[in-house]
N, C-alpha and C positions, 0 to 999 in steps of 0.2 A: 504493500500500500504506500501511497505517496504521503508526504507531510504537508501541513498548511502553515504558511507564514502570514500572520495576522497583525494588523496595526490599526489604530484608531486616532481620529483627529476630531475632537469635539470643541465647541465653544470658540472656534476660530483661533485656537492656540498655536497651530503650526501652519507653515506654508505647505501647499500641495506639491508633492514631488513624485516622480516615477518610482517604481520599486528600486530599492538600493542597488548600487553597483556592487559587483562581486557576490550578489546573492546566489547561493547554490541553485543550479538549474533544475534540480529535482523537487523544488518547492512550488506549490501552487500559492499564489498571493491573494490576499484579501484586505480590502480597505473599508473601514467603517467611518462614516461621517454623518453629521447632523445638518449638513448644508447640501441642498439638492443640486445646486450648480456645481459644487465640488465633486459630487457623486458622478455627474455626467462627464466632467473633465477627467476624473480618475480612470474611468474605463478607457478613455482615449490615450491615456499615458501608459497603459499597459498592465494595469491591475486586473487580475483574472476574475475575481469576485468583488463586487462593490455593493455595499449595503448602506442605504440611507435610513436613518432612524430619527424620530422626533420625540422619543420618550423623555428626554432630559431638557426639552426646549424651555421650560420655565425655571430651571435651576439657576440661581444667582449666587448663592453663598460659595465662597472659595473652597471650603472643605467639602461641601456637598458636590461640587464639580469634580473634585478628586475622587470622591466616593462613587460617582457615576462612572468614571473611567475604571475604577477598581472592579465595579460590577461586571463590566465587559471582560476584563482580564481574568476574573475568577470564574465567570460563568459564560464562556463564549458561545455555547450552544443556544443560549437564550436569544442571541442576536444573529447567529450564523448556523442554521440547522444543518448546513452542508458539512459541518465538522465530523459528522458520523462517517463520512466517506474517506477520512484520513486516519492514519495511525497515530501521529502525534501532532499537537498544535503548538507552534512556536509564536510567541508574542513579543513584539518589540515596539519601542516608541516610534512615532511617525516622523521625527526630525532626523532620522538617519539617512544620509545621502549615499554613503558608501559603507557597506557592512564590514566588520572586522575580519581580518584575514584568516583567523582561526575559527570562524563561525561553522564551517563544515565539520571541523574536528569536534566542536561542541555537539553538533547534531549526531555525528557518528557515535558519540559516547553514550547516547541516550538509548536505554533498553526498556523492554516492556515490564520488567519487574520493578521499575521505579515509577513513581507517580508525578513528581514535580522535578523539573530540570532547571538548574540554576548555574550561574557562573560566579567565581570569586577569585581571590588572590590579586586584586588590583593594587593593594597597598602592601606595606611591609612593616615589620617591627611594631612599635607602639601605636601606629596609625591604623592597624588592621584589626579593629574590634568595634563593638557597637557603642561603647562609651565615647571613643574618639569620633566615631561617625556622628553621634549626637552633638558633640561640641562643634563639629564642622557644619552642622545643620542650623546653628544659631545665627540665622540670617534675617535681616529685617523683613524680607518678603514672606517668611514663614512664621513671623512673630505671633500670628493669630492662633497657632497650634503648638507653640513651643511647650507650654505646660502639659499638653497631651503627650507630646513626645517624651518628656522627662518621666511622667508617671508610667507610661507604657514600658519604657526601657528599664526602669526600676523593677517593674513587675516581671519582665522577661529575665532579668538577672537573678531574681529570687527563685523563679521557677527552674531555671537552668541549674542553679546551685543545688536545689532540692533533688535534682536528678543526677547530681554528681558531675555536672558539666561546667567547666570553667569558661566563662564568656570570652576570655582572652585567647582561647584556642579555636574560636569560631571566626574564620576569615569573613570579612564584610562581603555580602552578596550584592550584586547589581540588580535593581529592579527593571533595568532597561532591557535585559535579555532573560526571558523565562520561557518555559515550555511545559505542556501538560500531556499526560497520558490519561485521557478522560475515562478510559475503561478500567482504570486501576481501582481496587476495592477501597482505597483510602481517599479517592478523589473528593467525594462529597465532604468528608470530615475536614480535610486540609483546606479545600477551597473556601468552605464556610468560615473556618477559623481565620484565614487570611482576610477575608472580606469584613468580618466583624472587627478585626484589629484596625483595618483601614478606616473604619467609622470614627475612630478616636485618635488615630495616629497617622499623620500624612507621610511619615518617613518609611517608604516601602523597603529601602535597603535594610533598615534595622529590623523590620518585621520579618523579612525573608531570611535574614541571618539567624534570627531566633528560631524560625521554623526549621532551618537546616540543622539545628541542634536537637530539637525535640522530636523530629521525624527523620533522624539520620538514615535509617534503613529504607525509607521511602523516597529519599531525595537523591538525585544524581547531581553532585556538586562539582562542576567542571573547573579545574584550575586554569585560569586564563593565561595566555602568553602575553606578557606585559607590552610587547611591541605591537600587538595586533589591535590597535585602536580603530574604532569606527570614525568616519567623518560625519559631523553633525551640522545641521542648520540652526541658526538662532531662532528662539521662540519669538512669536509675534508680540508677546507681553509676558510679564512676570506673573506667576500664579502660586 
């Protein structure tokens, strides 16, 4: 079976671009948008499947907008029924213009015995843990949720400790590159847990790093090659 590469662009956050350069040829591409004109253009730019949705058209709050995106990332079948035709679903941000050079290696590392596919090892030493990631997230544009990030990270550290897991041993995961095995027996449990955490904590990297610890046996955590960076477009505005 083929795999699906899915991205979403809601609330005018990103510029419309074709499927990323260097994207593996064996991936079918899917673009989700809440703008009907962008939907028409996306098909012309080479996206195989284009979905126009208006479910979130009345969402205004910044955190609620992020929760809307998280809903698609956690439950893609709700928006793209065609996911049943694919083995794995890979989800990336829509501002990627050229995909990382080791993305095929990441895909090749994913197996049916795992539920969630993640990438890590972007940092080293003291920078590569959820506390450091939290400190780096203390930015003015995210001030509206910093209390939520602090409380959530504290909760994660306590739960990890209770399970004998040292948070310093969990490499920070990137929320920009994830994948799902929707047929895995733990999919419902893990996807709902991530979605519920996203309702109170906007920092997806921290959430997914925590998930990689408590669901170690169900997660494929691919150690990225530091040189293999993607090329990104600037966002249209801060969120």
